[in-house]
C-alpha positions as CSV (number, residue, x, y, z in Angstrom):
1,M,140.7,117.7,159.5
2,I,137.5,115.9,159.1
3,L,136.9,112.8,161.3
4,C,135.0,110.0,159.5
5,Q,131.7,109.3,161.4
6,Q,132.0,105.6,160.6
7,C,135.7,104.7,161.5
8,T,137.0,108.0,162.9
9,H,139.9,108.2,160.7
10,P,141.2,111.8,160.1
11,N,140.8,113.2,156.6
12,S,141.7,116.4,155.0
13,Y,139.0,119.2,154.3
14,D,139.1,118.8,150.6
15,R,138.0,115.1,150.6
16,D,134.2,114.0,150.1
17,T,134.8,110.3,151.2
18,C,136.9,108.7,153.8
19,A,140.4,107.6,152.7
20,Q,140.3,104.4,154.9
21,C,136.7,103.1,154.5
22,G,135.4,105.2,151.8
23,T,132.2,106.3,153.6
24,K,130.8,109.7,152.5
25,L,132.1,112.3,155.1
26,M,129.6,114.3,157.0
27,I,130.8,117.5,158.7
28,V,130.3,117.5,162.4
29,T,131.6,120.3,164.7
30,G,132.6,120.1,168.4
31,T,131.4,122.6,171.1
32,R,134.1,125.3,171.8
33,V,133.5,126.0,175.5
34,A,131.8,123.1,177.2
35,S,130.7,125.3,180.2
36,A,128.9,127.6,178.1
37,Y,126.5,124.8,177.4
38,G,126.2,122.9,180.7
39,G,129.3,121.5,181.4
40,V,131.2,118.3,180.1
41,D,127.6,116.7,179.7
42,S,126.8,119.1,176.9
43,L,129.6,117.4,174.8
44,L,127.3,114.3,174.5
45,R,124.5,116.5,173.2
46,P,124.4,117.6,169.7
47,T,123.7,121.3,169.1
48,I,121.4,123.0,166.7
49,E,124.6,123.8,164.5
50,E,125.7,120.1,164.4
51,H,122.1,119.1,163.5
52,L,121.7,121.7,160.6
53,L,125.2,120.8,159.3
54,E,124.4,117.2,159.2
55,R,121.2,118.0,157.3
56,I,123.1,120.1,154.8
57,S,125.5,117.2,154.4
58,E,122.7,114.8,153.7
59,L,121.3,117.3,151.2
60,E,124.6,117.5,149.4
61,S,124.8,113.8,149.3
62,S,121.2,113.4,147.9
63,L,121.9,116.2,145.1
64,Q,125.2,114.6,144.1
65,R,123.3,111.2,143.9
66,A,120.5,113.0,141.7
67,H,123.2,114.6,139.6
68,D,124.7,111.3,138.9
69,R,121.6,109.8,137.9
70,L,120.8,112.7,135.6
71,D,124.2,112.1,133.9
72,M,123.3,108.7,133.5
73,V,119.8,109.3,131.8
74,F,121.6,112.0,129.7
75,D,124.1,109.4,128.5
76,L,121.3,107.0,127.6
77,L,119.4,109.6,125.7
78,Q,122.5,110.6,123.8
79,H,123.2,106.9,123.0
80,Q,119.5,106.3,122.0
81,A,119.6,109.4,119.8
82,A,122.7,108.3,118.2
83,N,121.4,104.7,117.6
84,G,118.2,106.4,116.1
85,L,120.4,108.4,113.8
86,Y,122.4,105.4,112.9
87,D,119.1,103.3,112.2
88,H,117.7,106.0,110.0
89,A,120.8,106.3,108.0
90,M,121.1,102.6,107.5
91,L,117.3,102.5,106.5
92,K,117.8,105.5,104.2
93,A,120.9,103.8,102.5
94,L,118.8,100.5,102.2
95,V,116.0,102.2,100.7
96,E,118.4,104.2,98.1
97,H,120.1,100.8,97.5
98,I,116.6,98.8,96.7
99,S,115.4,101.9,94.8
100,E,118.2,101.5,92.4
101,R,117.2,98.2,91.5
102,G,113.6,99.3,90.9
103,A,112.0,97.4,93.8
104,V,110.8,100.5,95.6
105,E,109.0,103.5,94.6
106,N,110.3,106.5,96.8
107,D,107.2,108.7,96.4
108,K,104.9,105.8,97.3
109,L,107.1,104.8,100.3
110,E,107.1,108.3,101.7
111,A,103.3,108.6,101.2
112,L,102.9,105.3,103.2
113,W,105.3,106.4,105.9
114,Q,103.3,109.5,106.3
115,E,100.0,107.8,106.4
116,T,101.3,105.3,108.9
117,E,102.5,108.1,111.2
118,A,99.2,110.0,110.9
119,G,97.3,106.9,111.8
120,E,99.4,106.3,114.8
121,E,99.0,110.1,115.9
122,K,95.2,109.7,115.5
123,E,95.1,106.6,117.5
124,N,97.2,108.1,120.3
125,D,94.8,111.1,120.4
126,R,91.8,108.7,120.3
127,Q,93.2,106.7,123.3
128,K,94.1,110.1,125.1
129,L,90.7,111.3,124.7
130,F,89.2,107.9,125.9
131,R,91.2,108.1,129.2
132,G,90.3,111.6,129.7
133,R,86.5,110.6,129.4
134,L,87.0,107.7,132.0
135,D,88.7,110.1,134.4
136,R,86.0,112.6,134.4
137,I,83.4,109.6,134.8
138,L,85.3,108.7,137.9
139,G,85.4,112.2,139.1
140,I,81.7,112.5,139.1
141,F,81.1,109.4,140.9
142,G,78.1,109.4,143.2
143,G,77.6,105.9,144.3
144,D,78.7,103.9,147.3
145,N,81.4,101.6,146.0
146,L,84.1,103.6,144.2
147,D,86.6,100.7,144.3
148,L,84.3,98.3,142.4
149,F,83.2,100.9,140.2
150,A,86.8,101.9,139.1
151,C,87.6,98.2,138.7
152,L,84.9,97.7,136.4
153,L,85.8,100.9,134.4
154,D,89.3,99.5,134.1
155,T,88.2,96.3,133.0
156,G,86.0,97.5,130.3
157,A,88.9,100.0,129.2
158,G,91.3,97.1,128.9
159,L,88.8,95.0,126.7
160,F,88.2,98.1,124.6
161,A,92.1,98.5,124.1
162,E,92.1,94.8,123.0
163,G,89.4,95.2,120.5
164,N,87.0,93.3,122.4
165,L,84.2,96.0,122.4
166,K,81.1,93.7,122.9
167,R,82.4,92.5,126.5
168,G,83.9,95.9,127.3
169,I,80.6,97.7,126.8
170,R,79.1,95.2,129.2
171,Y,81.3,96.2,132.0
172,F,80.6,99.7,131.5
173,E,76.8,99.0,131.7
174,K,77.4,97.1,135.0
175,A,79.5,100.1,136.3
176,L,76.5,102.3,135.4
177,L,74.3,100.1,137.6
178,L,76.5,101.3,140.5
179,D,75.9,105.0,139.6
180,P,72.8,105.4,137.6
181,S,73.1,109.2,137.7
182,N,76.4,109.4,136.0
183,A,75.5,111.1,132.8
184,Q,79.0,111.0,131.4
185,L,79.0,107.2,131.7
186,A,75.6,106.9,130.1
187,F,76.7,108.9,127.3
188,L,79.8,106.8,126.5
189,I,77.5,103.7,126.3
190,G,74.9,105.5,124.2
191,E,77.7,106.9,121.9
192,H,79.0,103.4,121.5
193,F,75.5,101.9,120.4
194,F,75.0,104.8,118.2
195,R,78.3,104.3,116.5
196,F,77.5,100.6,115.8
197,N,74.1,101.4,114.4
198,K,71.9,100.2,117.3
199,P,69.6,103.2,117.5
200,A,67.0,101.8,119.8
201,T,69.6,100.9,122.5
202,A,71.6,104.1,121.9
203,Q,68.3,106.2,122.4
204,I,67.5,104.6,125.8
205,Y,71.2,105.7,127.2
206,L,70.9,109.1,125.4
207,E,67.7,110.2,126.8
208,R,69.0,109.3,130.4
209,V,71.9,111.8,129.5
210,I,69.6,114.5,128.6
211,D,67.6,114.0,131.7
212,R,70.6,114.8,133.8
213,E,72.6,117.1,131.3
214,P,69.9,118.9,129.2
215,E,72.8,120.9,127.5
216,N,74.7,117.9,126.2
217,H,75.0,119.1,122.6
218,L,76.3,115.8,121.3
219,A,73.6,113.7,123.0
220,L,71.1,116.0,121.5
221,L,72.3,115.6,118.1
222,M,72.5,111.9,118.3
223,L,69.0,111.7,119.4
224,G,68.0,114.0,116.7
225,V,69.4,111.9,114.0
226,I,68.0,108.7,115.9
227,C,64.4,110.2,116.0
228,G,64.5,111.4,112.5
229,D,65.3,108.4,111.1
230,E,62.9,106.2,113.1
231,G,60.2,108.5,112.0
232,D,59.4,110.6,115.1
233,L,60.0,114.0,113.1
234,N,58.6,116.2,115.9
235,A,60.9,114.8,118.5
236,A,64.0,115.0,116.0
237,K,63.0,118.8,115.4
238,I,63.0,119.5,119.1
239,H,66.4,117.7,120.0
240,L,68.3,119.4,116.8
241,S,66.8,122.8,117.4
242,R,67.9,122.6,121.2
243,A,71.2,121.6,119.9
244,L,71.2,124.5,117.6
245,K,70.6,127.0,120.3
246,I,73.6,125.7,122.1
247,E,75.9,125.6,119.1
248,K,74.7,127.8,116.3
249,N,77.5,126.6,113.9
250,S,76.2,122.8,114.4
251,F,76.6,121.2,111.0
252,T,74.7,118.0,112.1
253,A,71.8,120.2,113.5
254,H,71.6,122.4,110.5
255,Y,71.8,119.3,108.0
256,G,69.1,117.2,110.0
257,L,66.6,120.2,110.2
258,G,67.2,120.8,106.5
259,R,66.5,117.3,105.4
260,I,63.5,116.9,107.8
261,M,61.9,120.2,106.4
262,V,62.3,119.1,102.8
263,S,60.6,115.9,103.6
264,E,57.8,118.1,105.1
265,G,57.7,120.3,101.9
266,N,59.1,123.4,103.8
267,L,61.6,124.2,101.1
268,R,62.2,127.6,101.9
269,D,63.4,126.9,105.5
270,A,65.2,123.7,104.4
271,I,67.4,125.5,101.9
272,R,68.4,128.1,104.6
273,H,69.7,125.3,106.9
274,L,71.2,123.1,104.1
275,K,73.1,126.2,102.7
276,R,74.6,126.9,106.2
277,A,75.6,123.3,106.5
278,L,77.2,123.6,103.2
279,Q,79.2,126.6,104.4
280,L,80.2,124.6,107.5
281,K,81.2,121.5,105.4
282,P,81.7,122.3,101.9
283,T,81.7,118.6,100.5
284,P,80.5,117.1,97.4
285,E,77.7,115.7,99.2
286,M,76.5,119.0,100.5
287,Y,76.6,120.7,97.2
288,Y,74.6,118.0,95.9
289,L,71.9,118.1,98.5
290,V,71.6,121.9,98.1
291,G,71.4,121.5,94.2
292,R,68.9,118.8,94.8
293,A,66.8,121.2,97.1
294,Y,66.8,123.9,94.6
295,L,65.7,121.6,91.9
296,E,62.7,120.4,94.3
297,Y,62.1,124.4,94.7
298,G,61.9,124.9,91.0
299,R,65.2,126.9,90.8
300,A,66.9,124.8,88.1
301,E,69.6,127.4,87.3
302,I,70.8,127.6,90.8
303,A,70.4,123.9,91.2
304,A,72.8,123.3,88.2
305,R,75.4,125.6,89.6
306,H,75.5,123.5,93.0
307,L,75.7,120.3,91.0
308,R,78.6,121.3,88.7
309,R,80.5,122.3,91.6
310,C,79.7,119.0,93.0
311,I,81.0,117.3,90.1
312,E,84.0,119.4,89.9
313,M,84.8,118.2,93.4
314,D,83.9,114.4,92.6
315,P,83.8,113.7,89.1
316,R,82.6,110.2,90.0
317,F,79.4,111.4,91.9
318,D,76.8,109.7,89.6
319,A,73.7,111.1,91.2
320,A,74.8,114.7,90.5
321,L,75.6,113.8,86.8
322,Y,72.2,112.2,86.3
323,H,70.3,115.3,87.9
324,L,72.4,117.8,85.9
325,G,71.3,115.7,82.8
326,L,67.6,116.0,84.0
327,I,68.2,119.8,83.9
328,Y,69.8,119.9,80.5
329,L,67.0,117.6,79.3
330,R,64.4,120.0,80.5
331,E,66.2,122.7,78.6
332,E,66.2,120.5,75.5
333,N,69.8,120.2,75.3
334,L,69.9,116.6,74.3
335,V,73.7,116.3,73.5
336,L,74.7,117.5,77.0
337,A,71.8,115.4,78.7
338,H,72.8,112.2,77.2
339,E,76.6,112.9,78.0
340,H,75.8,113.2,81.7
341,F,73.5,110.3,81.5
342,R,76.1,108.2,80.1
343,A,78.7,109.2,82.4
344,A,76.5,108.3,85.3
345,Y,75.6,105.2,83.7
346,E,79.3,104.2,83.3
347,I,80.1,104.9,86.9
348,N,76.8,103.0,88.2
349,P,75.5,100.6,85.7
350,R,73.2,98.9,88.3
351,E,71.2,102.0,88.6
352,S,68.1,101.2,86.2
353,R,67.2,104.9,85.9
354,Y,70.5,105.8,84.4
355,R,69.9,103.1,81.6
356,V,66.4,104.5,81.0
357,A,67.7,107.9,80.9
358,L,69.9,107.2,78.0
359,R,66.8,106.6,75.7
360,A,65.0,109.5,76.9
361,R,64.1,112.4,74.6
362,K,61.5,114.5,76.9
363,P,62.0,114.9,80.6
364,G,58.3,113.9,81.5
365,R,59.2,110.1,81.9
366,L,62.3,110.6,84.1
367,A,62.1,111.2,87.8
368,P,64.8,112.6,90.2
369,L,66.6,109.9,92.6
370,P,64.7,109.7,96.0
371,V,67.4,111.3,98.1
372,F,64.6,113.4,99.9
373,G,61.7,111.2,101.4
374,R,58.3,112.3,102.0
375,A,56.8,111.8,105.3
376,A,53.4,111.1,103.8
377,V,55.0,108.1,102.0
378,S,57.6,107.0,104.4
379,N,58.5,108.7,107.5
380,R,61.7,106.7,108.2
381,K,65.3,107.3,107.2
382,V,64.5,110.9,106.7
383,V,67.7,112.2,107.9
384,T,70.0,109.8,106.3
385,S,68.0,108.4,103.6
386,G,69.9,105.2,104.3
387,D,72.5,106.3,101.8
388,V,75.9,105.3,102.7
389,R,77.5,108.7,101.8
390,F,75.4,110.8,103.7
391,A,75.2,108.5,106.8
392,E,79.1,108.6,106.8
393,L,79.1,112.6,106.6
394,L,77.0,112.6,109.7
395,R,79.3,110.0,111.5
396,S,82.4,112.0,110.6
397,D,80.9,115.1,112.3
398,L,79.5,113.3,115.4
399,L,82.1,110.7,116.0
400,D,85.4,112.2,114.7
401,P,87.6,112.4,117.8
402,Q,88.7,116.1,117.1
403,A,85.1,117.0,116.7
404,V,84.3,115.5,120.2
405,I,87.2,117.5,121.7
406,E,86.0,120.8,120.3
407,A,82.4,119.9,121.5
408,K,83.8,119.2,124.9
409,K,85.6,122.5,125.0
410,R,82.2,124.2,124.0
411,G,80.3,122.3,126.8
């Protein structure tokens, strides 16, 4: 028999709870020979066996409660899964019903759904990366008031999540005042200003990063782009070359050095860098740039090959059509030249050079588009040329979350 520890009611050994009061039964043993343990007084003292048995009983009780909770969670998951399947079936039936009436295009709906899912997944990755960066910033804190520092970071992160970036970045700047040597926080702030086209402010923070972390690949790349577009070509080449030593397969480093070298007239080395950038990112923009570099170098045949490939990838790349027309005009193939000039003009009628080219019979009066600057004329916007397509090409390499993750792994 098992005596209930609450009401002392006797219960059979196969019961878990008291038949009278319902209390969970705890097994307690008596001492067989009292004299062996110090006489009658020993009966009042629990033995080690009793203590262990009580603990075992408590563990059994805890495990049972945990098991009951897991059963409840499993039932809830099954219920939610069933509801999800039911909702999916209902939605599918509704879509089919509406589609039969011609109000929904299945292919378009599926594409929209996939695009939405991809967008949500990308946003989740971005948020995960952002929180990871904040954790690293906290991990290297070297100031005196960690609580205030963490509070400022949390407030700034909350404002970022709400879309209030302007106020959020101010809190990050205040946090940096508490830990001026925090290179990761300085990089986060510098990257923000780089992203929103405030190069002068971005440069201040990025230079602080390089002072503390000379091997910060992304900071070097951003500084190289900023210096190149602001006219400091020597500093730009130094930063980009250092970045290239850290990561030899850096698209931005090869791209930036190639453009700077073209602007300086060093076409041989420029083409080498641009071709490597093309291998890393075989985009229409890069085929166009390599073609333009070869055209500047006097290699029209190779230039035409790259320009044709650009047009194959993007038939509406009007600048490539125009320059391919120039090559045909130099070869005295007027028919093909004017076909390409007309195609370029129809795509972009606002470009006056295309309109003039339609009346041209000789190449002498037509000039290439100024995609490559000359430092002797203007030493600004050498890397991006102020062109939206090429600026976006760089931004996608420098600011894409996946690119940042890979760069962090390399670092």
